[in-house]
N, C-alpha and C positions, 0 to 999 in steps of 0.2 A: 386625366386618367391617373389613378393612384394604384400602387401595389404595396402589399404588406412587406415589412422588413422584419425578419426573425433573427434570433440568435442561434448559436450552435446547437441548442437543445430544441430548436424549431418552435420557440415561443415568441409570439409577436411582441416586438419592442418599439414599433413605430411604423411609419408609412413613408413612401417616397413618391413625389409627383413625377410622372413621366410625360415628356413632351410629345404632343400629337404629331409633330413633324418628323419625329424619330420612330415612335412606336405605334402611331395611329394611322399610317398611310396604307395604301394598297400594296399587297404582296406581289412584287414583280418577279415572277419565277424566271423570266428570261435573264434578268441581271444575276440571279443566283447561279444560273447555268453558266453564264459567261465567266463568272468569278471562279467557279469550280474547274472549268476547263483550263483557265489560265494557270491556276495553281498546280493542277495535275501535269500540264505540259511543262511547267518550269522544273518539276521534280524528275522528269525523265532524264536518264543518264545519256542516252544517245551515243553509246559506245559500240553499236552494232557496225560490222564491217564485213564486206565480201571481197574476194580477190578478183581483180580484173585480169585481162590477158597479159598485162605487164607485170603482175605480181605472182602469178602461179608459177610453180617450178616446171621446168621443161626446156627443151632446146628451141632456139629460134631458127634452126635449119629447116629448109624446105624438105618435106618428107620424100617427095619424088618430083620428077621434072613436070613442067607445066603441061606439056602436050605429049600425046603418043601412047600413054599407058591405058587409056580407056576409063580411068577413074576421074572422079571430080577433082578439080584443081583445089589446092590447099597450100597455104603459105607457111604454116607452122603448127606444131602439135598443141600449142596453147590456144588454138582457135576456140571460141566460145561454143561452136557447134560440136566439138569433140568431147568425149568423156574426159573428165579431169581438166577441162579447159577453163578459161576465165569466165566470169559472170558478167553479163551485160546489164547495165543500169541497176546493179544491186545496191542495197542500202550501204551508206557510208556514214562515218561519224558526223554528227550534226547537233546543233543546239535547237531544241524544240520550244524554247522560251517564247512566250507571246507578250506583247505589250497590252496593258489594260489601263485605260484612263482612270485617274484617281477617283473621279466622280462615280464611275461605274462600280468600282470596288466598294466605295462607301455606300452607294445605293443598294448593292447586293447585301452588305452587312445589315443595313436597316431592314431590308425585306426579310432576311433570315431571322432576325431578332423579333420582328413583328409576327412572323409566322409561329415561332415558338411561344411567344407571349399569348397569342390567340388560342393556342392549343393547351394553355395552362401548364406548360413544361418549363417555366422559368421561376426560379426561387431566388429572392434577394436576401442575403444574409448580412448581418452587421459586420462580421469579421470571421475569418477562418484561420485558426492557429491552434497548435498543440504545444504542450510544454516540452515534450520530448519526441524523438523519432520513434513512433510506434504505429505500425500498420493497423493493429486492432483498434486503437483509439480513433484513428482517422476514418476507418471503415464504419465505425459506429456513428460518427458524426454524419457521414454521407447517407447512411441508411435512415437516420432520423430526419434528414432533409428531403427524403423521397427518392433517393438515388439507390434503391435496393438492387435493381437489375438493369441491364442495358448499358449503353454508352453514356458517360456523364462528362460534361465539359465544365470545368471550374475556371472562372475568370476573376482575376484580381489585378489591381494596379501593380503591386509589388508582392507577389505570393510569399507567404511565410516559408522559410527554408525547411523547417521541421515538417510542416504539413505537406509540402511538395515532395519531400523525400519519403514520407510515410505512405503516400498514395501511389508511389512509383511502381509498386509491385501489384497493384490492384488492376485486374484486367478491365479495360474499357474506360478507365478514368484518365483524363488529361487535364493538366493545369497549364493555363495559357495567360500570358500578360494581356491586359486590355489593349495595349498598343500593338500587339501582334496577332490578335484574334482575327479570323477571316470568316467569310460567309460559309466556306466549306466546313470549318470547325463547328459552326453552329448548326448547320443543316445535317451534319453527320451524327450529331448527338441526340439522344432521346431525352436527356434532361440537362438543363443549363442552370448552374448555380453560380451566381455572381455576387460579389460583395457590393455594398452600397457605394463605396468609392469607385469601383469599376463601372457601375451603371452611370454615376455622375460624370465620370471621365468620358464614357462613350457618348453620352448625350451632348457634351461640349464639342466633341469632334464631329459627330454625325449630324448635328443640327444645321 
């Protein structure tokens, strides 16, 4: 399988051979789902907390004697059954991070890239760089490469600092290193623009 390589002006300057074991396999949606859930769970803060009967304010004194009053027995005003009492089995601070096998993560990334490639949403560019930090120039390059609307993911081995800074204010555009890209990044984007070096590096890692 081959894909055209274009320059920043969207002019074809060559082609790149894609390995079938990376971009020609079956799209395994279950692997993409597992990878997305894993990343979402790892980003949860988990700082939620409720007060138990030992944490709420109030006296620990017994409100009335155990027997003889005709009322239900109770040991303290912080009883969970009472108003302003403690919460039973409420959420407490915890870590939601999940473990994901490395093979599953790589398989999910392969599946996500294969899906975008089959949909014609992948553009391989020779290089992405601008002479100065200028959002207008960077936006013009992206529009020329087919990223006029929607979310766009830009993948490069070592992103150009000027280009990354220029697109920082463009809504929906993300620049990610090839070593840090995930299946969620690819699946969430409507357009994927990758440099030749990034595709070659991904093929080496995912093969």
